[in-house]
N, C-alpha and C positions, 0 to 999 in steps of 0.2 A: 502527364503534364505537371501534376501536383508534386511529383518527385523531383523535378527540376527546379522547383522554387526554393529560396532560402527559408529556413525554418522560422526565422524571426518574422518574415512577411505572413506566413500562415498563422503564426500565433497572434500577430496584430489584427488579423481578420476574424478573430474568434467571435462567436455569438455570445454576448454578455448581457443583453437586455430583453426584457419581456417582449418589447415591440419587434426586435430582430427575430426572436424565436417564433413569434406568431405569424410573421411573414413567411416563414419556411415551413411550418407544421401547423396542422389544424388543432391548435390548443387555445384555451380561452385565456386572454390576458389576465383576467381578474382572478383566475385560479393559480397562475404561476407567479404573479408579481409579489404577493405577500411572502412566498417561499424564497424568491431571489433576494428580497429585502433582508431575510434573515440569514440565508445561506447563499452566498454569491454563485453565479453560474459562469463557467467558461467552457465552450465547446469550439475547438478549433476546426477549420474546414476538413481536414483530413478525417478525424474521427466522426465528424458530421456526415461525411460521405459513406460511412460504413453502415449507418442506420438504414434499415430496409423499410421499416414501417412502425407506426407508433405502437408501443408496448413491447417491441422485441427486446432481446436481452441487452443490446447495446444502448437502445433508448432508455431502458431502465437505469443504466449506470450514469447517463449524461443529462437527462431532462428533469427539471424540478417537479417534484410530486407533492401535492398537498398533504399526503401522509407524513411527510417530514415534519410538519407543524403540529400534527395530531399525537405525536410520540409524547407520552406523558412523563418519561424519565426526567430527572432534574438535570440542570445545566452542568453539574459537577463533572470533573475529569475522572471517569470511571477507572482508569488505569493508574491513577495517582502519579502521572508524569511530573506535574508541577512539584509535587511533594519530594520526588526523587531528582530534583534539579539543583545541583549545588551552585550552578551559574545559569543564567537564563539561556534557554535553547540547548542545554546538554542534559541528558537523562542518564544517571548512573544507577542502574538497578542491579546489575550482576557485578561480582567482584572484579573481572578482568576485561570487561568491555562497556562501551558507552554508545548511546545514540546521540549523534550530534546533528542538530537541526541547522542547516546552512542556507536554506531557501524557504520562503513562505508561498512561492508560486508553483503552479503545475500547468501542464499543457491542457489538462482537462480536470475541471473540479468535479471529482467523482461524488455522486450522491451518497455513496456508502462510506465515505472517508471516515477513518477512525480519529482524525484530527479536524473533524468538522468544525470545531469551535475555533479553530486558528487559520486553516488554509483559506486563502483569498480574503481574509479579514485584515484589518490594518494593524497587525501586531508586529513588533519590532524584531526582525532578523537583520542585522546589518554588520558592518565591518567591526564595529565595537563588540558586538556579541560573539562574532567569530573569533576575534582575537582573545577574548576572554576564554571561550571554550578551548582554544589551542593551549593557552596558558595552563588551564586546569589540567589538561591531559598531560602536558610536560611536567607538571608538578606532582603527578600522581603515578608512581612507577608501576603499580599493579595493572594499569591499563595496557593491555597488548592488542586489542582488537577494537577498531573504531568504525562504527557504522554511520555513514552519511545519509541523512534523510531530511525531511522537511514537511510540507512542500516537496519539491523534486529537486535534488542536487544538479541534475543536468539542465535545469533551466538557467543556471548560471552561465555567463559567457565563458568561453574556454580560458581566457587569460585570468579572469577572476577566479574560476575553479582551481586552476593550477597554482597561481601565485599566492592566493590568500588562504587556500584550504590544503590542497594536496601537498605542495612543497613543504610548508611548515609541519604538517603531520609526519611526512616521511622523514624529516630530519630528527625526529624524536627517537632516540635509540630503542626505547622499550616498546614502541609501537610496531608490532610485527605484521599485522593484517589490516588492510583497509577494504571497506565494503561500501558500495554505493546501492542504495535502494531507490529504484526509479520505475516510472511507468512509461517513460518517453519511447522506448523501442516498440511499445504498443500503441500509445495514443498519439504520438508525433514522431514517427521513425525518422523523418527527415533531419531531426536534430542530430542523429548519430552519423556525423560526417566522418569521412576518412581521416581528416585532420584531427578530430576529437579522439578517435580510436587510437591514432599513433601517439598522441599525447598521454592518454591513459596508460598505454603500454609501458611507459617508463617508470610507472609507480608500481610495478609488480612486487610483492604478491598483492594484487588487488582483485576483488570479486564484485560482480554485478548481479543483484537479484532484481528481477523484473516481476511485475504483476500482470499476468494475463488471466482473464476470467472466462473467456468463451472461446471456442474454436474459430468463430468468425472474426476474432481480432488477429488471427494468424494469417496475415496477408503477404503478398510478395514484398511489399515495402517493409513490413515488420521482419520478414526473413532476411532481407538485405541488411537491415540495421543490425540484427543479431550476428549475421555473418561478419560484419566488419569488426565487431568486438571479439568474436570467437577467433577470427584470423589473426587478431592482434595479440592472442594468447591470453585472453581474459576469460576465465570460467564464468559461465552463466547459469543461474538458477532461477526458479519461478515460485513466487509466493502467492498462490491463488486465494482469493476470499470466497467462502461458501456464501452464496447469495440466492435468496429465494426468487424465483422467476427468471434467474440468469443461468445458473449452473447447478441447481439442486436436483440433478438427475444423474443416475449412474451412467446412462448412455452418453450424456453431454460431457461428464466430467472425464470419462474414460477417453473420449475422442480428443478432448483438450490435452490430456497428458500425453497421448500418443503423438499429437501434432507438435507438441513442444520438443520432443526428442528429434523430430525431423529438422528442426531449425537449430539444433545443438544447445537447447536449453533444458537442463535437468530439472525435473519436478523436485522441489524442495519441501514446501509446506502447503497444505490446505488449512486455512485459518477459519475457525468458527468465528462468525461475525461478532464483533465486540459489542458490549452493552453501551453504546454511544447514542445519546439523545439525537433524534432525527433520522436514525437508521432502523428503527424497529420493524419497518415494513419488509426489510431484507432478511431479517434474522430467521434462521431455521432451527430446528430442534437438534440436540445432540445425537438423538437416535437417527436423524436423517444423515448427519455426517458419518456416523458409524456404518450405516447401511451402504453408503457410497464407497467407503473404504473396503468393505466386504466385497463390493462388486469389482473393486480393482485387483485385489490380491488373488492371484492364480488365474485371472481372466485376461491378463495382459502382462507384458514384461515387467519384472521387478524393477527396472529402471523407471517405469512409468508410475510407481507407487511412491508417493510422498509420505511425510508424517502428517497426521491430522492434529493440529495444534489449537490450544485454547489459551487465550491471554487473560489471566485470572484478574478479577477486579481488586481494587485496593493495592495494585503494585505487586501482585504475587508472581508475575512473570509468565512466560510462555511454558506450557507443559503439554507434552504429548498425551493424547486420550488413550492410554494403554492400561491394562489392569493394574500394574504395579503403582500407578499414580492415582487411580480412582479407588479411594479408601472405602466409600459406602455410597449406595444409590438408594434414595428415598423417592417417593412418588413425585415430590415437587422440588427436590434439591439433591444435588450430588456433593459429596465431600471429597475434595481433590487435595493431594499433597504437593506442596511446591518444591522447588529445586532445593530449598534450604530447610525442608522437613516440616514446614508449617502446614496446617490443615486450613483450607479456604472453602467456605460454602459457596457453591455456584447455583444460582436459581435456574431451574429449568421449566418454569411456568410462569404466566403472566401474573398470577396472584402472588407468588413468592418474589418475583422480580420487583414488584412495587413495594412490598414490605421490606425487601432488602435495601432499597435506597432511601426509603422515607422514615 
């Protein structure tokens, strides 16, 4: 029944207040209200229907947790996105590609979001910032690859996405590749209509990377959404985030990677959780991530084995945790080489983590 309903209607019925949440689940209003005041909540009816019990892996991604307010990391943007933004809403970290923020909304406000400081908050992404981003890309010939992010780009209406974003970018001669980073095939698959898939098809080469974090998210509805995109000739990848209590198990992660291939989504990255305030209760050790990678290699198809990536603080960029990048390991900190040959210290204990930031 839910699959027959327009995605806008489902989104409009999202749970966004402490009172609504308490009517549906046995949670104390006084414990979740301060969290929602700081970090807004949105849980649409589809994703809500996937939660089986309090504390399960999907609950942890969606339901506000008092631990979000107990995280003592500073408010600063740990990946230095603002410092690497030549115009608002556009991050130019690498020579030939940019991340272009075109939406501030998502179908689900994930509690582990790496842009927790922005998503769901009243910050300005609008026609003016989008036009400025397009102009910057047009005036910067080195840029050949544009990654649309946000928020979620697919929360834009079809006409807005096509007219204001995709068409202007595809008209720029030096832009070769367009990528959309989205969670909606996972969190609100009803958004992936046949009409949308056909419109995206005309912008090839265009790639879609999705975030699935648990096998339970791969439902028949999610499979249909991915099939529509794949049938339109759009290559699909998955960027999973390693999350404590969600998928920090070799068994769970292997099953997730295997199920992704069955819906024509190629495992691309497993991301180490970023050092973002309000997400510390999700963070695992680097050793846990390496343990999971070891459990994948040789124990399942090579197509199921993504790269294990870490996004270095201070704007160092994404680096695979491979021996050639890890220069030195100490008890409390690792020394990691960036893509441009700089050495960044990465804290691997709470003690060093706080000294690192303060």
